C-alpha positions in Angstrom: 9.3 -2.5 -29.0 12.2 -4.3 -28.1 11.7 -6.7 -24.9 15.3 -7.8 -24.7 16.6 -4.1 -24.9 13.6 -3.1 -22.3 12.9 -0.2 -24.6 9.7 0.8 -26.6 9.2 3.8 -29.0 6.5 5.6 -31.1 6.9 5.8 -35.1 4.9 8.1 -37.4 5.8 7.3 -41.1 8.7 5.3 -40.3 10.4 8.0 -38.0 10.6 8.0 -34.3 8.3 10.5 -32.5 8.8 9.7 -29.1 11.4 7.6 -27.1 13.0 5.1 -26.8 11.8 4.8 -23.3 12.2 2.2 -20.6 9.7 -0.6 -20.3 9.1 -3.7 -18.1 7.3 -6.7 -20.3 6.2 -9.7 -18.7 7.8 -12.0 -16.5 8.9 -15.7 -17.1 6.1 -17.8 -17.4 4.1 -14.9 -18.3 6.1 -13.6 -21.2 4.8 -10.6 -23.5 4.0 -12.2 -26.7 5.9 -11.1 -29.8 4.8 -10.6 -33.3 2.5 -7.7 -35.3 -0.5 -6.7 -33.5 -3.1 -3.8 -33.8 -4.4 -1.8 -31.0 -7.8 -2.9 -30.2 -9.0 -0.6 -27.4 -8.0 2.2 -24.9 -9.1 2.8 -21.3 -8.1 5.7 -19.4 -8.6 4.2 -15.9 -8.8 0.6 -16.4 -8.9 -1.7 -13.2 -7.7 -5.3 -13.9 -10.2 -7.6 -12.0 -7.8 -10.6 -12.7 -4.9 -8.8 -10.7 -7.5 -6.2 -8.6 -4.8 -3.5 -9.7 -5.1 -0.4 -11.5 -3.8 0.0 -14.7 -3.9 3.9 -16.0 -3.4 4.8 -19.7 -4.4 1.1 -21.2 -3.7 0.8 -24.8 -4.9 -3.0 -25.4 -3.0 -4.7 -28.3 -4.1 -8.3 -27.7 -7.1 -9.5 -25.0 -5.5 -8.9 -21.7 -2.3 -7.4 -22.9 -1.7 -3.7 -22.8 0.7 -0.8 -22.5 -0.3 0.8 -19.4 1.4 2.7 -16.2 3.2 0.3 -14.1 6.3 -0.4 -12.1 9.7 -0.2 -14.1 11.2 -2.6 -11.4 8.6 -5.3 -11.1 7.9 -7.4 -14.4 4.2 -7.8 -15.5 2.0 -10.9 -16.3 2.2 -10.2 -19.9 1.7 -6.2 -20.0 4.0 -3.7 -20.8 4.7 -1.4 -17.9 5.6 2.2 -18.7 6.2 5.2 -16.6 3.3 7.5 -16.1 4.5 10.2 -18.5 5.1 7.4 -21.2 2.0 5.6 -21.0 0.0 9.1 -20.8 2.0 10.0 -24.4 1.1 6.2 -25.8 -2.6 6.6 -24.8 -2.9 10.0 -26.3 -0.9 9.0 -29.4 -2.2 5.6 -30.2 -5.5 4.9 -31.8 -7.5 2.0 -32.7 -6.0 -0.1 -35.4 -2.4 1.6 -35.2 0.2 -1.2 -35.7 2.3 -2.6 -32.2 5.1 -4.6 -33.3 7.0 -6.6 -30.3 10.4 -8.5 -30.9 12.5 -10.3 -28.7 
């Protein structure tokens, strides 16, 4: 995903298979980390206790940081907000261990 372009996409064998789609990352002071990570968990109907907020289609790649359905007009606390359709596609496509690359 490209944080500055506010875009993310899915690759398979080096080819784009979905996207690019709009995303909103973490806001100032809660920036989404950059680097290469791996999908560590998926939770269909996750509810954040820290923010008392639903996070449907959560695909975690760092502790507390995930792709999930969220506002495309409000920046997050580090997660990657996607539309409902995009988060569903990410949830069904990505598997534990898959690579997640985040660039500034």
